[in-house]
VOZATI-518670 format. One record per residue (C-alpha): x, y negated, z negated; residue in three letters. Coordinates in Angstrom, 3 decimals. Layout:
// residues N
((X,Y,Z),"ALA")
...
//
This chain:
// residues 394
((36.800,-146.892,-144.038),"MET")
((39.665,-144.436,-143.644),"GLU")
((40.968,-143.088,-146.952),"TYR")
((44.648,-142.322,-147.310),"ILE")
((45.254,-139.998,-150.227),"PHE")
((48.438,-139.582,-152.219),"SER")
((50.985,-136.978,-151.193),"ASP")
((50.256,-135.203,-154.484),"ARG")
((46.612,-134.544,-153.636),"THR")
((46.553,-134.582,-149.853),"ASN")
((47.161,-130.840,-149.519),"ASN")
((45.091,-129.717,-152.492),"LEU")
((42.064,-127.583,-151.703),"LYS")
((38.936,-126.942,-153.746),"PRO")
((39.168,-123.960,-156.079),"SER")
((37.984,-120.844,-154.258),"ALA")
((36.281,-119.743,-157.454),"ILE")
((34.322,-122.998,-157.755),"ARG")
((33.342,-122.725,-154.094),"GLU")
((32.086,-119.180,-154.639),"ILE")
((30.002,-120.458,-157.570),"PHE")
((27.832,-122.187,-154.960),"LYS")
((26.735,-118.769,-153.722),"TYR")
((26.556,-117.374,-157.243),"ALA")
((24.004,-120.042,-158.136),"ALA")
((21.488,-118.070,-156.069),"ASP")
((19.522,-116.069,-158.678),"PRO")
((19.307,-113.119,-156.290),"THR")
((23.137,-112.879,-156.132),"VAL")
((25.102,-110.917,-158.742),"VAL")
((28.166,-112.972,-159.691),"SER")
((31.255,-110.936,-160.506),"LEU")
((33.316,-114.028,-159.730),"SER")
((33.175,-116.046,-162.943),"ALA")
((35.554,-115.862,-165.883),"GLY")
((33.098,-116.904,-168.554),"ASN")
((32.822,-115.267,-171.974),"PRO")
((29.838,-113.031,-172.571),"SER")
((26.742,-114.904,-173.784),"PRO")
((26.817,-112.527,-176.781),"ASP")
((30.288,-113.747,-177.756),"ALA")
((29.461,-117.278,-178.905),"PHE")
((29.241,-117.992,-182.663),"PRO")
((26.243,-120.262,-182.114),"VAL")
((24.802,-120.105,-185.632),"LYS")
((28.142,-120.818,-187.292),"GLU")
((28.996,-123.748,-185.024),"LEU")
((25.524,-125.192,-185.547),"GLU")
((25.996,-124.989,-189.330),"GLU")
((29.438,-126.575,-189.173),"ILE")
((28.329,-129.408,-186.920),"SER")
((25.326,-130.237,-189.100),"ALA")
((27.468,-130.232,-192.229),"ARG")
((30.147,-132.434,-190.683),"LEU")
((27.561,-134.959,-189.540),"PHE")
((26.104,-135.061,-193.035),"ARG")
((29.418,-135.365,-194.838),"GLU")
((31.799,-137.180,-192.497),"ASN")
((30.040,-138.507,-189.365),"PRO")
((32.397,-141.379,-188.615),"ILE")
((35.406,-139.067,-188.410),"ALA")
((33.591,-137.102,-185.699),"LEU")
((32.765,-140.180,-183.663),"LEU")
((35.835,-142.369,-184.075),"GLN")
((39.128,-142.403,-182.179),"TYR")
((41.770,-139.987,-183.455),"SER")
((45.504,-139.344,-183.068),"VAL")
((46.925,-138.051,-179.813),"THR")
((48.740,-135.055,-181.301),"GLU")
((45.485,-133.652,-182.667),"GLY")
((43.528,-133.205,-185.894),"TYR")
((46.216,-132.865,-188.560),"ALA")
((44.541,-130.068,-190.598),"PRO")
((44.021,-128.008,-187.437),"LEU")
((47.635,-128.465,-186.363),"ARG")
((48.899,-127.497,-189.812),"ALA")
((46.654,-124.437,-189.950),"HIS")
((47.686,-123.248,-186.498),"LEU")
((51.365,-123.732,-187.257),"ARG")
((51.026,-121.529,-190.360),"LYS")
((48.613,-118.992,-188.820),"TYR")
((50.635,-118.438,-185.636),"MET")
((53.885,-118.035,-187.556),"LYS")
((52.516,-115.669,-190.175),"GLU")
((50.404,-113.519,-187.852),"LYS")
((52.394,-113.551,-184.613),"TYR")
((55.858,-114.912,-185.553),"ASP")
((55.382,-117.762,-183.075),"ILE")
((57.016,-121.122,-183.738),"GLY")
((60.142,-122.340,-185.509),"SER")
((61.420,-125.426,-187.314),"ASP")
((62.543,-126.745,-183.927),"LYS")
((59.050,-126.455,-182.446),"ASP")
((56.068,-128.753,-182.693),"ASP")
((52.394,-128.390,-181.770),"ILE")
((49.857,-130.560,-179.970),"ILE")
((46.133,-129.988,-179.432),"ILE")
((45.039,-130.306,-175.797),"THR")
((41.798,-130.550,-173.868),"THR")
((41.806,-126.932,-172.730),"GLY")
((44.808,-124.887,-171.625),"ALA")
((44.524,-126.345,-168.123),"GLN")
((45.819,-129.611,-169.574),"GLN")
((48.888,-127.792,-170.876),"ILE")
((49.738,-126.702,-167.346),"MET")
((49.282,-130.247,-166.110),"ASP")
((51.372,-131.892,-168.839),"PHE")
((54.154,-129.288,-168.708),"ALA")
((54.504,-129.826,-164.976),"THR")
((54.239,-133.599,-165.242),"LYS")
((56.894,-133.649,-167.971),"SER")
((59.398,-131.298,-166.384),"LEU")
((58.970,-130.967,-162.624),"VAL")
((60.158,-133.375,-159.958),"ASN")
((58.821,-133.214,-156.428),"GLU")
((60.392,-130.249,-154.661),"GLY")
((61.453,-128.445,-157.833),"ASP")
((60.597,-124.758,-157.974),"VAL")
((58.089,-123.088,-160.275),"VAL")
((58.250,-119.293,-160.223),"ILE")
((54.921,-117.625,-160.878),"THR")
((53.489,-114.158,-160.900),"GLU")
((51.802,-113.095,-157.674),"ALA")
((48.865,-113.032,-158.017),"PRO")
((48.373,-115.700,-160.690),"SER")
((45.706,-117.998,-162.133),"PHE")
((44.460,-120.415,-159.484),"ILE")
((43.960,-123.286,-161.937),"GLY")
((47.610,-123.239,-162.963),"SER")
((48.792,-122.884,-159.374),"LEU")
((46.827,-125.997,-158.446),"ASN")
((48.330,-127.916,-161.364),"SER")
((51.804,-127.065,-160.097),"PHE")
((50.836,-127.960,-156.538),"ARG")
((49.471,-131.319,-157.668),"ALA")
((53.016,-132.425,-158.565),"TYR")
((54.448,-131.111,-155.278),"ASN")
((56.308,-128.263,-156.911),"ALA")
((57.501,-125.511,-154.601),"ARG")
((55.839,-122.282,-155.696),"LEU")
((57.672,-118.980,-155.495),"VAL")
((55.599,-115.886,-156.219),"GLY")
((56.984,-112.698,-157.754),"VAL")
((55.045,-109.470,-157.374),"GLU")
((53.067,-108.203,-160.372),"VAL")
((53.418,-104.462,-160.929),"GLU")
((51.355,-102.257,-163.224),"SER")
((53.587,-103.260,-166.169),"ASP")
((54.065,-106.913,-165.293),"GLY")
((56.279,-109.078,-163.124),"MET")
((58.884,-107.245,-161.031),"ASN")
((62.022,-108.348,-162.865),"THR")
((64.410,-107.367,-160.061),"ASP")
((62.523,-109.659,-157.688),"LYS")
((62.368,-112.295,-160.416),"LEU")
((66.160,-112.313,-160.588),"GLU")
((66.360,-112.532,-156.801),"GLU")
((64.034,-115.544,-156.908),"ALA")
((66.112,-117.210,-159.622),"LEU")
((69.324,-116.656,-157.660),"LYS")
((67.753,-118.045,-154.482),"ALA")
((66.236,-121.071,-156.223),"ASN")
((68.736,-122.785,-158.541),"PRO")
((66.343,-125.757,-158.807),"ASP")
((63.772,-123.657,-160.697),"THR")
((62.293,-125.545,-163.662),"LYS")
((60.269,-122.798,-165.288),"PHE")
((58.798,-119.323,-164.957),"ILE")
((55.035,-119.178,-165.428),"TYR")
((53.604,-115.957,-166.827),"THR")
((50.397,-114.610,-168.369),"ILE")
((51.774,-111.530,-170.173),"PRO")
((48.521,-110.258,-171.709),"ASN")
((45.666,-109.010,-169.504),"PHE")
((46.786,-111.271,-166.730),"GLN")
((44.300,-113.331,-164.757),"ASN")
((43.519,-112.069,-162.139),"PRO")
((45.235,-108.671,-162.219),"SER")
((44.319,-107.559,-165.756),"GLY")
((47.905,-106.281,-166.105),"VAL")
((49.819,-106.442,-169.396),"THR")
((53.577,-106.987,-169.284),"MET")
((55.580,-104.275,-171.024),"SER")
((57.811,-105.056,-173.995),"LEU")
((60.884,-104.179,-171.933),"GLU")
((59.899,-106.661,-169.227),"LYS")
((59.058,-109.387,-171.749),"ARG")
((62.595,-109.128,-173.091),"LYS")
((64.028,-109.030,-169.588),"MET")
((62.102,-112.142,-168.480),"VAL")
((63.490,-114.012,-171.480),"TYR")
((67.036,-112.752,-170.825),"GLU")
((66.814,-113.850,-167.187),"LEU")
((65.559,-117.270,-168.270),"ALA")
((68.613,-117.527,-170.514),"GLN")
((70.976,-116.290,-167.797),"LYS")
((69.717,-118.804,-165.230),"TYR")
((68.981,-121.574,-167.751),"ASN")
((65.292,-122.088,-166.995),"VAL")
((62.236,-122.527,-169.179),"LEU")
((59.291,-120.151,-169.582),"ILE")
((55.671,-121.287,-169.709),"LEU")
((53.846,-118.453,-171.498),"GLU")
((50.069,-118.655,-171.102),"ASP")
((48.129,-116.465,-173.532),"ASN")
((44.373,-117.149,-173.446),"PRO")
((43.423,-113.458,-173.668),"TYR")
((45.912,-112.078,-176.212),"GLY")
((43.341,-111.700,-179.010),"ASP")
((41.056,-109.702,-176.720),"LEU")
((42.986,-106.414,-176.835),"ARG")
((40.543,-103.570,-177.323),"TYR")
((42.835,-100.610,-176.680),"SER")
((46.548,-99.846,-176.581),"GLY")
((49.431,-101.221,-178.618),"GLU")
((49.862,-104.869,-179.588),"PHE")
((52.943,-106.450,-177.982),"LEU")
((54.833,-109.505,-179.275),"PRO")
((54.784,-112.743,-177.321),"ALA")
((57.835,-113.781,-175.319),"ILE")
((57.906,-116.830,-177.599),"LYS")
((58.925,-114.557,-180.504),"THR")
((62.286,-113.996,-178.758),"PHE")
((62.892,-117.729,-178.343),"ASP")
((66.295,-118.386,-179.918),"GLU")
((67.272,-121.434,-177.913),"ASP")
((64.098,-123.446,-177.331),"GLY")
((63.157,-122.406,-173.813),"ARG")
((59.615,-121.036,-174.234),"VAL")
((56.463,-123.187,-174.051),"ILE")
((53.573,-121.227,-175.552),"TYR")
((49.993,-122.046,-174.521),"ALA")
((47.093,-120.847,-176.680),"GLY")
((43.391,-121.507,-176.307),"SER")
((40.043,-121.124,-178.062),"PHE")
((38.117,-120.953,-174.782),"SER")
((37.800,-117.178,-174.754),"LYS")
((37.537,-116.620,-178.514),"VAL")
((35.261,-119.483,-179.673),"ILE")
((33.909,-121.488,-176.734),"SER")
((35.229,-122.800,-173.406),"PRO")
((32.830,-125.739,-173.555),"GLY")
((34.526,-127.327,-176.563),"ILE")
((37.792,-127.586,-174.562),"ARG")
((40.269,-127.006,-177.393),"VAL")
((43.691,-125.467,-176.774),"ALA")
((47.158,-125.906,-178.232),"TYR")
((50.769,-125.725,-177.163),"VAL")
((53.733,-124.719,-179.316),"ILE")
((57.024,-125.813,-177.803),"ALA")
((60.374,-127.438,-178.629),"PRO")
((59.927,-130.873,-180.183),"GLN")
((61.384,-132.897,-177.266),"PRO")
((58.938,-131.246,-174.854),"ILE")
((55.997,-131.873,-177.181),"ILE")
((57.035,-135.534,-177.450),"GLN")
((56.918,-135.923,-173.666),"LYS")
((53.616,-134.078,-173.415),"MET")
((52.202,-136.375,-176.084),"THR")
((53.102,-139.415,-173.988),"VAL")
((51.410,-137.762,-171.004),"CYS")
((48.301,-137.175,-173.086),"LYS")
((48.198,-140.788,-174.252),"GLN")
((47.967,-141.810,-170.600),"GLY")
((45.430,-139.123,-169.735),"SER")
((42.657,-138.865,-172.321),"ASP")
((44.143,-140.435,-175.510),"VAL")
((43.194,-137.384,-177.607),"HIS")
((41.209,-134.173,-177.462),"THR")
((37.569,-134.385,-178.568),"ASN")
((37.863,-134.741,-182.344),"ILE")
((34.421,-133.269,-182.983),"TRP")
((35.492,-130.077,-181.196),"SER")
((38.780,-129.973,-183.081),"GLN")
((37.042,-130.262,-186.430),"MET")
((34.563,-127.550,-185.396),"LEU")
((37.477,-125.233,-184.617),"CYS")
((39.255,-125.988,-187.869),"TYR")
((36.153,-125.345,-189.976),"GLU")
((35.377,-122.122,-188.127),"PHE")
((38.955,-120.850,-188.450),"LEU")
((39.261,-121.661,-192.154),"THR")
((35.786,-121.304,-193.653),"LYS")
((34.456,-118.287,-191.758),"TYR")
((35.837,-114.810,-191.164),"ASP")
((37.712,-115.414,-187.930),"PHE")
((39.250,-111.939,-187.888),"GLU")
((35.788,-110.339,-188.131),"ALA")
((34.661,-112.589,-185.277),"HIS")
((37.591,-111.417,-183.128),"LEU")
((36.746,-107.808,-183.906),"GLU")
((33.180,-108.450,-182.771),"LYS")
((34.473,-109.873,-179.480),"LEU")
((36.740,-106.861,-178.956),"ARG")
((33.793,-104.556,-179.528),"SER")
((31.683,-106.433,-176.964),"ILE")
((34.394,-106.460,-174.306),"TYR")
((35.550,-102.907,-174.985),"ARG")
((32.057,-101.644,-174.185),"ALA")
((31.637,-103.889,-171.132),"LYS")
((35.073,-103.017,-169.717),"ALA")
((34.519,-99.286,-170.090),"ARG")
((31.081,-99.571,-168.525),"PHE")
((32.509,-101.541,-165.606),"CYS")
((35.335,-99.057,-165.003),"MET")
((32.865,-96.156,-165.173),"ASP")
((30.743,-97.897,-162.535),"LEU")
((33.768,-98.429,-160.289),"LEU")
((34.600,-94.726,-160.609),"ASP")
((30.993,-93.762,-159.891),"LYS")
((30.156,-96.043,-156.974),"TYR")
((33.438,-97.235,-155.430),"CYS")
((35.956,-94.393,-155.693),"ALA")
((38.002,-93.340,-153.867),"PRO")
((37.834,-96.219,-151.386),"GLU")
((38.295,-99.001,-153.960),"ILE")
((41.096,-98.466,-156.482),"THR")
((42.080,-100.364,-159.625),"TYR")
((44.321,-100.131,-162.698),"ASP")
((42.774,-99.414,-166.089),"LYS")
((42.893,-102.394,-168.463),"ILE")
((43.408,-102.669,-172.233),"ASP")
((41.933,-106.128,-172.762),"GLY")
((40.840,-109.395,-171.231),"GLY")
((37.988,-110.110,-168.854),"LEU")
((39.171,-109.112,-165.374),"PHE")
((39.817,-106.120,-163.133),"ILE")
((41.844,-106.333,-159.931),"TRP")
((40.403,-104.117,-157.212),"CYS")
((42.210,-102.948,-154.075),"ARG")
((40.644,-102.130,-150.726),"LEU")
((41.954,-99.395,-148.408),"PRO")
((44.720,-100.335,-145.995),"ASP")
((43.342,-101.837,-142.829),"GLY")
((40.202,-103.327,-144.390),"VAL")
((39.925,-107.082,-143.830),"ASP")
((39.630,-108.425,-147.392),"MET")
((38.241,-111.896,-146.531),"PRO")
((35.632,-110.288,-144.282),"ALA")
((34.747,-107.831,-147.050),"PHE")
((34.237,-110.694,-149.522),"VAL")
((32.022,-112.541,-147.022),"ARG")
((30.042,-109.387,-146.341),"ASP")
((29.658,-108.851,-150.087),"ALA")
((27.866,-112.193,-150.329),"ILE")
((25.437,-110.980,-147.656),"ASP")
((24.901,-107.939,-149.900),"HIS")
((24.106,-110.282,-152.795),"LYS")
((27.305,-109.883,-154.828),"VAL")
((30.153,-112.370,-155.312),"CYS")
((33.800,-111.485,-156.005),"VAL")
((36.921,-113.649,-155.716),"VAL")
((39.228,-113.033,-152.734),"PRO")
((42.740,-112.090,-153.784),"GLY")
((44.531,-114.633,-151.605),"ASN")
((43.040,-117.412,-153.786),"ALA")
((45.510,-116.327,-156.480),"PHE")
((48.650,-116.312,-154.328),"LEU")
((51.270,-119.035,-154.017),"THR")
((50.687,-118.850,-150.251),"ASP")
((46.959,-118.477,-149.651),"GLU")
((47.594,-117.430,-146.039),"THR")
((49.460,-114.327,-147.185),"GLU")
((47.685,-111.027,-146.614),"THR")
((46.370,-109.066,-149.607),"THR")
((43.910,-106.217,-149.979),"ASN")
((42.950,-107.225,-153.533),"GLY")
((40.001,-109.029,-155.041),"PHE")
((39.060,-109.924,-158.621),"ARG")
((35.936,-108.980,-160.509),"ILE")
((34.779,-110.227,-163.895),"ASN")
((32.681,-108.033,-166.173),"PHE")
((32.178,-110.253,-169.220),"SER")
((29.457,-112.531,-167.866),"THR")
((26.957,-110.254,-166.065),"PRO")
((24.436,-108.111,-167.925),"THR")
((24.833,-104.334,-167.701),"ASP")
((22.008,-104.235,-165.177),"GLU")
((23.674,-106.915,-163.048),"GLN")
((27.026,-105.136,-163.272),"LEU")
((25.542,-101.882,-162.024),"GLU")
((23.644,-103.604,-159.238),"LYS")
((26.701,-105.580,-158.120),"GLY")
((29.234,-102.752,-158.234),"ILE")
((26.848,-100.365,-156.495),"LYS")
((26.497,-102.983,-153.738),"ALA")
((30.290,-103.133,-153.400),"LEU")
((30.438,-99.361,-153.212),"GLY")
((27.720,-99.179,-150.589),"ASP")
((29.464,-101.883,-148.590),"LEU")
((32.923,-100.284,-148.569),"ILE")
((31.450,-96.896,-147.666),"LYS")
((29.634,-98.520,-144.734),"SER")
((33.038,-99.587,-143.395),"TYR")
//
């Protein structure tokens, strides 16, 4: 039988990262391609205690249907916590718990974007979000990421050239894949341009709590005077990605539409996971847990950058990072990046090709992404030395 797929999915391609995982499954291959938290980062003992207690005290609540908007105590806690700690949220905003931050990208696009509407994104940007936008036949326009964030002059050019833009998508903190953090000046400018051209901003912040050096910067959402910023937060990188709990803080009318989308998608986020999160946030020392994570990633990031300096310089260059899980590496001019990535697999190390993160995957780039949070120190050294040996052989 011949299968005729919908226009929405006909041009979608498998995630390059997931495809690379096939090679990374080989135990002899060092994977620098994942984006997983460190195995040392999971609060296993605490989550085990919470789960056992909840099953003893309130098992039916864990196993029964729940409300679409999310577990009420968790929503109330997050509303208070995010306002008091980060000044995020207002009386005109609401909050909904989602099944991972990927669902936020899906519902925001489904709620706001018609076929052919423009979504402006950073270039490079997170492949999962790009595919969500593509799934609704949005036209993607990429804006170059500089060492301090999106090029705001080019952003304004893109807004002028695309009056049908629905929103600007940005990851301001330790951006995936570049590792770049947007400066305070550019955060304000992005918001001012969104006001000037009357578009929304989708601010994705899964890594914001993982700053281990440098100065804390306020979210773009803190500037939101007129209800144009959708803020996406997640527990994937600070508690566990497997529990699939994230949240979105946005103007009430947008949350209402996203709630309807969720009712037709998965009814509600796993209530067991939501209750786990709430108990961990309120009955354990969450701030001490975050400090532990920062300590783990600070050490791993420094070790990784030292290895790049030792084995890969000066041929492979990169920008120092202050947080997050990723480093964007650049090859010398004239080196074929896709060929380098394929050759790296032959040398038993996996990285993610940079074009996977572009709005146009056929565009040329000399960049590739590495992740340092998942491998052991021994694997990191082995993998980065292999990259260095490979580039020097060129």
